[in-house]
C-alpha positions, 0 to 999 in steps of 0.5 A, spaced: 499 500 500 502 507 498 503 510 505 498 515 503 493 510 504 495 509 511 495 517 513 488 518 511 486 511 514 489 513 521 486 520 520 479 517 519 479 512 525 481 517 529 475 522 527 471 515 527 473 515 535 472 522 536 465 523 533 463 516 536 465 518 543 462 526 542 456 524 539 453 516 538 457 510 536 453 510 529 455 516 527 462 514 526 460 509 521 462 514 516 469 516 517 470 509 519 467 507 511 472 513 508 477 510 512 476 504 509 475 506 502 482 510 502 486 504 505 483 500 499 484 506 493 491 506 495 493 499 494 499 497 491 499 490 488 505 487 485 505 486 478 509 480 472 512 485 468 513 482 461 520 480 459 519 481 451 525 485 448 522 492 446 516 491 450 512 498 452 507 497 458 503 500 461 504 506 466 497 505 469 490 501 470 485 504 466 481 504 460 484 505 453 480 511 451 485 513 444 490 510 440 492 515 435 498 520 432 499 527 434 504 532 433 509 535 439 514 540 438 514 539 430 514 531 431 510 525 429 508 520 435 503 514 436 499 517 442 495 512 447 491 515 452 489 511 458 483 514 463 483 512 470 476 511 474 476 512 482 476 504 482 483 503 479 489 503 482 492 509 482 501 507 482 504 510 476 510 505 474 515 506 468 513 503 461 520 502 459 527 500 462 532 506 460 534 513 463 529 519 465 532 525 461 527 529 463 521 531 468 517 537 466 511 539 471 505 543 468 500 548 472 493 548 468 486 546 468 483 541 471 478 539 466 475 531 465 480 527 464 475 524 458 476 530 454 481 530 449 483 537 452 486 535 458 492 532 454 494 539 453 490 544 459 490 540 465 495 540 470 500 535 468 508 532 469 511 530 463 516 524 463 521 523 458 525 516 458 531 513 453 531 507 453 530 500 449 533 504 443 528 509 443 524 514 446 518 514 450 514 519 453 509 519 458 504 524 461 501 524 468 495 528 468 490 531 473 483 529 472 476 533 475 477 529 481 485 528 481 489 535 485 495 532 486 501 529 481 506 525 485 513 523 481 519 520 485 524 519 480 528 525 478 532 527 471 538 522 471 535 517 474 536 510 471 529 506 471 526 499 469 520 497 465 514 497 471 518 500 476 513 504 481 515 512 479 509 515 482 501 517 483 495 520 481 490 521 486 483 520 485 481 520 478 485 521 472 489 520 465 495 517 463 498 518 456 503 515 453 508 519 447 511 513 442 516 513 436 511 512 429 514 506 427 512 503 435 507 497 433 501 498 438 498 493 442 492 495 444 485 498 442 480 503 444 476 500 450 481 495 452 482 495 459 490 495 461 494 494 468 500 498 470 506 495 469 504 488 465 500 490 460 503 491 453 501 497 450 506 496 444 513 493 441 518 498 440 523 496 433 530 497 434 532 504 433 536 505 426 542 507 429 544 500 432 543 497 424 547 503 422 552 502 428 553 495 426 554 497 418 559 501 419 563 496 424 562 491 418 565 496 413 571 497 417 572 490 418 572 489 410 577 495 409 582 492 414 
């Protein structure tokens, strides 16, 4: 369980004791139920991480709401959007193994996460990871209810595929941006699990092939 769950749970259970003592025990049921909800909401189950080469795993639990092509900073990416409702696990995981090259926090609105405009206008954290021979970008996007985004890593950190990297509290959204050559493995309507569901497969970077070719040419010239 994420430690935030214990904070909420302890406070609400203390409130239940106080309410029950000052009024009648029946009123203590409300904070007890709220405490149970928060303890359940902040659950953090272990996941089996796929080992397939080039696999990009989902950074969050939820429902795939969009698979499309987008432009960002003049570049074309394949974009996969995942909507998290209040009943989903809200722990975020790294989609690939690699090095975090950037983490940019942007303040903004709190539009409904199902609204396409939320991808650009809502409060969000944009993380860039270089790994698997490719660059992968994923966004933690606040929603109508989500008011806090947590990211536990920093630029320069090395992460493993499926490793826990943060949390979005309550309803929210995550977007994954991939190279245009990526082979998408999900479709709109699919339900995915953070760290264990494969969203796409990355193709080996062309520079790797170029390097291998150059090496062969050098050997041939010797």
